Every structure is written in C-alpha cells, then in structure tokens.
N, C-alpha and C positions, 0 to 999 in steps of 0.2 A: 287275455293271457296268451303268451307265445311260448312254445316249447323251444328252449334255448340250450344248446350244447356249449360248454365251456371247456376248452382244451387247456392243459397245463394248470388245472384247477388247484392242485396241491402246492404250486409254487409260491413265490413271495407275494405276488399280486393276486393270484387266483382266488383265495378264500374271501377277499374283500369284494371282488367282482361278483362271486357267487351270492354272497349275502345281499349285495345291492340289487341284483336281479330279482331275488326272492322277495325283497321288500317292495319291489315294483309290481309284484303279483305274477311273475313268470314261473313256469314249470321248468326247473333247471336240472339238466343232466351234467354232472361234473366228471370229466374224463381224467383219470390219473394213471400213472404207471404202476404204482404200488398202493392198493387200497388200504392196506393195514397201517400205513404211515400218514395218511391224509387226515388232517384236522379241519373239517368243513362243517358248515351250517347243517344241522340235522334235517332240515326241510328239503335238502337236495338229494337227488338220486345219484349215487356214486358208482361209476363203472370203471373197471380196470382194463386198460388197453394200451398197446404200443401204437400210437396213431401214425407214427412215421414209418412203420413197417409196410413194405409194398403189398403185402397180402393181408393187411388188417381187415377183419370182418366188421364192417360198419353196420351190419343189420341189427346188432344188439343195441345200438343207440342212435340209429339214423332214421327211424320211422317217424314221419310227420314232423320233421324238424323245421321250424320256422326261421331260426337264426343260429349262427355260431359265433362265439367270441373266441378268437384264436390267440391264446397267450403262450402256448407251449413253444419253448425255444431253449435248446441246450447251450450252456456256457454263456448265458447273457451277461454275466459279470466279467468274463474273460474275452476281451474285445478282439484278440487276434487268434483265438482258438480255431483250429482247422474244421471244427464241427460246423461252423457257420456256413461255409461254402459247400462242404460235402453233403449237408442235409438240406440244402436249398430246394432241390427238386422234390424232395419228400413233402415239404410244406406246400409247394405248388400243387402237387398231385392230390394231396388231401383236400385242399380247399376247392379245387376244380371238381373233384369227385362229389363233394358235398353239394356244390352248386348244381351239377348235372342231375343229382338225385332229387332236386326240388327245394333246397334251402334258398330262400330269397333275400336273406340279409346276412352279410358277413361284416363283423367288426374285428379287424386284425390289429395287433399291437405293433406300432412302429417305435421309432426312437429319434431323438434329436441328433444322434450320431450319423444319421443318413446325410445330414447337411454338410458335415466337415467343418472347416474353419469358417466362422461367420461372426461378424460383430453387429450387435443390435437385435431387433425383434425378427423372429422367423414367422412368415405366414405361408399360405398354401402355394404362393408363387415363387418362394425362395428357391433358387437353384440348388441342386444337391451335388456334392463332390466329396463323398465319404473318404475317411482316412484310416479306417480299420476294417478288418474282415467282417466284423459284426455289422458295421454301417453299410458296407458294400452289399452284403447278403440281404439285409432288410430292404435296402433301396431297390435291389433287383426284383424282389418279390412284389414290392409296391408298384413298380413299373409294369411287371408282367401280368398281374391279375386282371386289371381292367381290360386287357386285350383278349383274355381267355374266358371270362365269365359270361354266362347267358345274359341277354338284355334285361330279363326280369329279376336278376340278382343284383342288389345294390351293395356297394362296398364302401365302408368307412375305414380309413386308415388312421388309427388313434395314435398320434405321435406324442410319446411321453418325454418328460424332461427329468429333472433331478428328483428322484423319488426318495422319500424318507418316511419314518414311522414304522412300527413293528420291527424295530431296528435289530433285534437279536436274530432276525431271519434274513437280513440282507447282507451285502458285502461292502457296504459303504464306510466312509470315515466315521459315521455315527456308531456303527457296531464296533469299530476298532477302538473308539474312545471308551465305550462301555467295557470292553474286554481289558483295556489298559487300566481302567479304574478297578476292575475286579482283581487285577494282579497287584494292586496297591501302588501303582505308579502315580506320581504327582506332577509329572511334566509329560507333554506329548509333542514330539517333533512335528513341525508344521511348515507350510509355505508362508508367503506373505499374506495369503488369504484375500487378496484384492479382487480376484476375478468375480464377476457377477453372474449368478445363475438363477434359474426359475425353479424354486423348490416347491414340491407339491407332496402333501401327505398321501400315503398309500390308500387310506380310506376315501379321501376326496377323489383320487384318481379312479378308484373302483366305482364310485357313484357316477362319474363322468362317462366311463365306458359303458356302464349299464344304461344310461340315458341315451347313448348313441344307438343302442339296439332298437329303441322305439322311434328314433328320428330317422326314418327310412329315406326321407328326402335329402338328408345331409350325406354327401358322398365326397370321395377324395380324401386328401390329407387334412386332418383336423388336429390342431394343437390342444392336447389334453394337458393343461397347464394353468397357472394362476395369472400369467401375464405380468407379474411383478418381479423385477430383478432384485436380488439381494446378494451382498458380498458373502463369499464363503466364510470369511472371518466372523462377520456378524451372526451368521446362521449357526456356526459352531459354538460361538460364545453363548448364544441363546440356548442351544441344546445343553451345554454344560450347566447353565443356571437352572433350566427347567428340570433337569434330572438330578440336581443336587450333587454333582460330581466334584470331588476335591482334587481337581487337576487343572493345570494351566497350560496354555499353548506356548510352545517354544518357536516363536515366529522366526522365519528365515532359516530354519534348520535344513529345509529342503528347498531347492530352487524352484521357481515357477516353471512349468513346462512351456517351452517356446511355442508349441502347437496349440495350446489352449487359448480360446478367445478371451480377450479382456472382459467381455460381457456378452451374453447371449440368453435370450428368453423367447417364449412363445407369445405370439399375438393371440390372445384368448377370446377375441370377439365372437367367433363362431361357436365355441363351446359354451360361452356365456348365454348365447341365444338358445342353445339346446337346453341348458339347465333351467332357463326361465320358463320353459314349457311345463315343468313339473314332472 
C-alpha cells in the first residue's frame, strides 16, 4: 500500500482515479478546492486546499507521501484560456516541492493537444507542436519536470485522448447531445463527423492512471488510450442509440475545422503492458 495524493480530485476525472487507486489497495488523500461540493469514494481522506497558492501549507497532506497523481488544471475544456500559461509556474512549483519533500512517484495528466496537428498514431517519440494555450502549457510542464526532479523521483506523463462517460459532468459533444434531448430537440447540428479519434471511457482512463502509480519503472509520456481509432460520426451515433435519444444528427451543418487532423490516436502498447501486470 502506498500513500497517494490526488490533486483535482473533485474534477471530471478525479473521482474515477480516486476509486481506482482505492480498489488497488492504496491509501488515498483527495485534494479539492471546496470539500462540501466533492462527491468522492467514502474510503478516501478529503482535504480542502488551494494547491496552486504559493503559500499553500502542504504539511496537512504531505506527510509520508509515496506518490502524487496530478490532475488539477483550471479551464481544461477552454483551450485558449489565459489560465493555462499564467498558472504554469504554480503547477511546476507544486510538483517540484512534493518531489523535494520525498515523493518518489509522480503521475501527471497530459493531453493529446500537446502534439498539435498530426495524422496517424502518436507514440512517445512523436514530436510536439501544440496549437493552443492548453497544449503549450501542458507540453512546457512535461518538458520542464524531468530536468528539475530528483533522480529518485520517477515521472509518468499520462497523455489522455478523447474522454467520454459520466457525460453530465464533462463539456463534450456528448453532454451537449444530452442537454439538447432534455430540451426536446429532435435534430442536432453536426459536422461531417469523418475525423477519427481515440475515444476512452473516463472509468477506463481512471484505471490506467491508477495502474501507472504502481508501474514505477514506466516513465516519460505514456498514451492513456485504447489505441483504436473511431470516426466521430460512428461514436456519436452509437452514443445516441445507447442512451435512447430521440434525436438525429444534421450532418454538414457545421464545417469541419481545417486544423483538426483527419485521424489521430494513441499507440497503446505501453499502457497495455502496464495493465497486463494487474
């Protein structure tokens, strides 16, 4: 059993990571901004803290910490928010302070948006050229941390792809479809839907990230993905059917964005190896 801190535990992904870690037998401290609004597994210890504050008191939750899963990130669904770059140093300072105080395993959440425009599978050697403030900030943190962490602190950069599931709590097209159905709408304006993406359920992603905590020999960028591309149209049509929505897609109502890749997905070989360990 390892004592694991999870930052951003009350966010979209956090509750699923917390439960997956507890199921693996870890002692979990979930860090949240507002404890009263957090809906988390009752087995976790919940601590309220502003982790990005320069004077945050880590003594209340940093004692004998073996690992940290860093999920906290403001405006993750707003890719050109100014918060990404303005808070970058705070993320860097937090993780380096934790490492300096003895944390020997860090699993930090990355994103496919670090890559920028790319066609085909992404692996750990794929060059990054991000096209949004979100991608730029995440990529900068990914590059900076290995240069600053002590030798005995291992870093896994969990690069996530197109997350769905628990859709009332995200900001994706799936939530928008549910809300349109709630309003009684019977058509939904859509693109051609031809682009291929790597869709992963939030529960599966939570289990992958939890497994990386234990796989301390696995470092660098790891694609937390399925490795299987699927067209946006096929996935959305599947979602409509699975949820029994009386709504149809209005194909071509919106143009396809010229900067979106025709198809991009993660090479999932390394995460498959981790998950096979149990």
